[in-house]
C-alpha positions as a Markdown table, in Angstrom:
| # | Residue | x | y | z |
|---|---|---|---|---|
| 1 | Unk | -144.0 | -48.0 | 40.8 |
| 2 | Unk | -143.2 | -44.9 | 42.8 |
| 3 | Unk | -141.9 | -41.6 | 41.4 |
| 4 | Unk | -138.6 | -42.3 | 43.0 |
| 5 | Unk | -138.3 | -45.6 | 41.2 |
| 6 | Unk | -139.1 | -44.0 | 37.9 |
| 7 | Unk | -136.4 | -41.3 | 38.5 |
| 8 | Unk | -134.0 | -44.1 | 39.5 |
| 9 | Unk | -134.8 | -45.8 | 36.2 |
| 10 | Unk | -134.3 | -42.7 | 34.2 |
| 11 | Unk | -130.9 | -42.1 | 35.8 |
| 12 | Unk | -129.8 | -45.7 | 35.2 |
| 13 | Unk | -131.1 | -46.1 | 31.6 |
| 14 | Unk | -128.9 | -45.9 | 28.7 |
| 15 | Unk | -129.5 | -43.1 | 26.2 |
| 16 | Unk | -128.4 | -45.3 | 23.2 |
| 17 | Unk | -130.8 | -47.8 | 21.7 |
| 18 | Unk | -129.4 | -51.3 | 21.0 |
| 19 | Unk | -128.2 | -51.4 | 17.4 |
| 20 | Unk | -128.4 | -55.1 | 16.5 |
| 21 | Unk | -131.4 | -57.3 | 15.7 |
| 22 | Unk | -134.9 | -56.6 | 14.6 |
| 23 | Unk | -136.9 | -53.7 | 16.1 |
| 24 | Unk | -138.8 | -56.2 | 18.3 |
| 25 | Unk | -135.5 | -57.7 | 19.6 |
| 26 | Unk | -134.0 | -54.2 | 20.3 |
| 27 | Unk | -137.2 | -53.2 | 22.2 |
| 28 | Unk | -137.0 | -56.4 | 24.2 |
| 29 | Unk | -133.4 | -55.4 | 25.2 |
| 30 | Unk | -134.6 | -52.0 | 26.4 |
| 31 | Unk | -137.6 | -53.6 | 28.2 |
| 32 | Unk | -135.2 | -56.1 | 29.9 |
| 33 | Unk | -133.4 | -53.1 | 31.4 |
| 34 | Unk | -136.8 | -51.8 | 32.7 |
| 35 | Unk | -138.0 | -55.1 | 34.1 |
| 36 | Unk | -136.2 | -54.9 | 37.5 |
| 37 | Unk | -138.1 | -51.8 | 38.3 |
| 38 | Unk | -141.4 | -53.5 | 37.5 |
| 39 | Unk | -140.4 | -56.7 | 39.4 |
| 40 | Unk | -139.9 | -54.6 | 42.6 |
| 41 | Unk | -143.7 | -54.1 | 42.6 |
| 42 | Unk | -144.6 | -57.6 | 41.3 |
| 43 | Unk | -145.3 | -56.6 | 37.8 |
| 44 | Unk | -143.9 | -57.2 | 34.3 |
| 45 | Unk | -144.6 | -56.3 | 30.7 |
| 46 | Unk | -144.6 | -58.3 | 27.5 |
| 47 | Unk | -144.2 | -56.9 | 24.0 |
| 48 | Unk | -146.9 | -58.3 | 21.8 |
| 49 | Unk | -146.4 | -56.5 | 18.5 |
| 50 | Unk | -145.7 | -53.3 | 16.8 |
| 51 | Unk | -148.4 | -52.2 | 14.3 |
| 52 | Unk | -148.0 | -50.4 | 11.0 |
| 53 | Unk | -148.6 | -47.0 | 12.7 |
| 54 | Unk | -145.7 | -47.5 | 15.1 |
| 55 | Unk | -147.8 | -48.3 | 18.1 |
| 56 | Unk | -146.2 | -50.8 | 20.4 |
| 57 | Unk | -148.8 | -53.2 | 21.9 |
| 58 | Unk | -147.7 | -54.5 | 25.3 |
| 59 | Unk | -149.3 | -56.8 | 27.9 |
| 60 | Unk | -149.2 | -55.7 | 31.5 |
| 61 | Unk | -148.6 | -58.7 | 33.7 |
| 62 | Unk | -148.6 | -59.5 | 37.4 |
| 63 | Unk | -149.4 | -56.7 | 39.8 |
| 64 | Unk | -149.4 | -54.2 | 36.9 |
| 65 | Unk | -152.8 | -55.6 | 35.8 |
| 66 | Unk | -154.9 | -53.8 | 38.5 |
| 67 | Unk | -152.3 | -51.4 | 40.0 |
| 68 | Unk | -153.9 | -47.9 | 40.3 |
| 69 | Unk | -150.7 | -46.2 | 38.9 |
| 70 | Unk | -150.1 | -48.7 | 36.0 |
| 71 | Unk | -151.3 | -46.1 | 33.5 |
| 72 | Unk | -148.6 | -43.7 | 34.9 |
| 73 | Unk | -146.0 | -46.5 | 34.7 |
| 74 | Unk | -147.0 | -47.2 | 31.1 |
| 75 | Unk | -147.1 | -43.5 | 30.0 |
| 76 | Unk | -144.2 | -42.0 | 31.9 |
| 77 | Unk | -142.1 | -45.2 | 32.0 |
| 78 | Unk | -142.5 | -47.6 | 29.2 |
| 79 | Unk | -143.9 | -45.3 | 26.5 |
| 80 | Unk | -141.4 | -42.6 | 27.2 |
| 81 | Unk | -138.5 | -45.1 | 27.3 |
| 82 | Unk | -139.5 | -46.7 | 23.9 |
| 83 | Unk | -140.1 | -43.3 | 22.2 |
| 84 | Unk | -136.8 | -42.0 | 23.4 |
| 85 | Unk | -134.9 | -45.1 | 22.1 |
| 86 | Unk | -136.8 | -45.8 | 18.9 |
| 87 | Unk | -138.0 | -43.2 | 16.4 |
| 88 | Unk | -140.2 | -45.8 | 14.9 |
| 89 | Unk | -142.4 | -45.9 | 18.0 |
| 90 | Unk | -145.2 | -43.4 | 18.0 |
| 91 | Unk | -147.2 | -44.6 | 21.0 |
| 92 | Unk | -148.1 | -47.5 | 23.3 |
| 93 | Unk | -151.2 | -49.5 | 23.9 |
| 94 | Unk | -151.4 | -51.6 | 27.0 |
| 95 | Unk | -153.5 | -54.8 | 27.2 |
| 96 | Unk | -154.4 | -56.8 | 30.2 |
| 97 | Unk | -156.1 | -60.1 | 30.8 |
| 98 | Unk | -158.9 | -58.5 | 32.7 |
| 99 | Unk | -161.7 | -56.2 | 31.9 |
| 100 | Unk | -160.6 | -52.8 | 33.3 |
| 101 | Unk | -164.1 | -51.7 | 33.9 |
| 102 | Unk | -164.4 | -54.7 | 36.4 |
| 103 | Unk | -161.9 | -52.9 | 38.6 |
| 104 | Unk | -164.3 | -50.1 | 39.1 |
| 105 | Unk | -167.2 | -52.4 | 40.0 |
| 106 | Unk | -165.2 | -54.1 | 42.7 |
| 107 | Unk | -166.7 | -53.9 | 46.2 |
| 108 | Unk | -164.6 | -53.1 | 49.2 |
| 109 | Unk | -164.7 | -55.9 | 51.8 |
| 110 | Unk | -166.4 | -54.9 | 55.0 |
| 111 | Unk | -164.1 | -54.7 | 58.1 |
| 112 | Unk | -164.4 | -57.9 | 60.2 |
């Protein structure tokens, strides 16, 4: 996600948190508003759980898994959005289906 897309998201996001449903349902509503921005780059996010310390555990999906700026998206986008909307959220932990260290061991294909 580009910086311009994050700014666009900030301008379009509501400052009021949804007021009906469980915390998880309300977070899903906020994430639903964020998803179109992730979809533009082929990514998505899934809320897995919220632990007793207020950490939201999310799963990065699609292109977000190995995107070089997914950490930026997570911290400046998703974490900030959730913390602004929900006082109960103290942080964010992103989980992927792949071993992140494997991304650093990838070899660059040789030009043909």
